[in-house]
Steps between C-alpha positions, in 0.01 A plus 500: 500500500622479860547830686749532780315771696148607555320775696168431698255751632151527617284717280143609471281466168226761483167363359203732529468567878706200605871478559627155451801396689761307276855355516725611213827333396720663240805373324817704539725403203815700426746533210474584130284200427245564782144535358318835534172340543365166637173310459246535777357192692216508746506247785164413656487374853350174652226546759773590745573842378823670365706284747868400503444229239337742251774763568756223427336414170496871402870533579597185315324646188682819543830306507404346161462847344136587555360791690259306724221629725260334748196695567284425805179377360335492845552869537130562548438223734814508720780757437848360595377142510791253486500177689623149514339163445320394828145385483375819659698710247365283212149564631551872509660510152202315356255740671672788327505314169125440490461892558672584178346586171624426152432849367701647791785258451522569137505874572779474764705291251444756228591771741819307571580474127449876473738559796769281337448679178563843670853378595740600234700181534206275413436382145150604386446193279299287719547346859518150643308359807564218731271398769476224760193347658231759500755702306502223252126551443534886491768498230286257280224770530758790437621324188203659341652845539652632165832587657568152640691305243636213716340319792626232741214367717609271784238273641210751464194342679153526389564648153248259353232540772506853648606876435519760773179680522366366171226264392702321232835332568824638393549214246213673288741798443764277337403616149623849596850411598742714307838342516673179585415314834676217675319325777655268768318247702570214738314177423463440870349836562202454734361852424517459123344166364669378176164522332513884546838502346362296214231765458753778484715317264205438257386860518838636426524269206145582378570875523836457318684674772884473494559279800679222669365293796759334734369232741729346747459164653530438879466864603215697635402858565758751568806308363689811411504668831803404701330622824243230476498128572377433160816640334666283242840650390539287181156587375526866611837541313350347180194734523726801566713422181178472297379823629818671419482355156156622451600847602811507292299402185238754544640800690 
C-alpha cells in the first residue's frame, strides 16, 4: 500500500534509566478508506549509526504503510553517532559495535516494541524488523523476541561465530526464533564467508524456522546501501521487494 504523505520526527524511547534516541516515520493516509492502524517495523542501523541511509529506509517503509522506527543502538557508547563510510568512520563504528552486549540490545529493542505499542495508530499483533550489516546480526538476535513476527536480515556478519558480549555465537539462539526470517547475502562478501551462510541455512532448516535465504552472485557487503561503492541497484531492488513481501504476509 503506497502512502502519499508521511511525517518524520525524532523521539526518545525510555528504557530503565536510558533515553534512546530514535527516528520515527508515520504514514499519513486520508479518506474514508484510510486505515486507522498500521503495522510497526523496527529498522536497525549499520555500524554507522542512524545516518541518512537508515533514515531513508525508515521513510521508505512508512511510504509503504508501516510505522517505522530506527532506534540508536549505540546510545550507551556514543549518543548522536551518525557517520559516513570512510576508513576512519568504519573503525569507530566497529569499536562501538564490540562494546555492545546482546542482553542490552534485546532490552533496547523490546523497549522500542513497547514504545510502538503505546502509539494508538500501531497494530499490537507483532512487529517486523529489518537490519543491515551489524543491524543484520542484531535483528537475527532479536527474532527470538516473542513480539517479532517477521525479520529481514541483510548481510549480518558473524552470526555463526560471535555474539555481542556472549560466550556462544548468535546462531545458537536460532531455535528460539519466533516468526519468519529472510536473510540476504552477497556471494562475494569478504566479511561473511559462504561457509558461514551455509551454517546459518543448515541451522534454520534443522530448527524448522520459517525462513528463506537469498544469495546474490557478484555482489559483496553493503549492496543495499546507495551511499556505498558496493551498492547494486538491481539486487537492492530485488531484496527490497522480497522484504516488503515478507512484511505483507506476516504483519
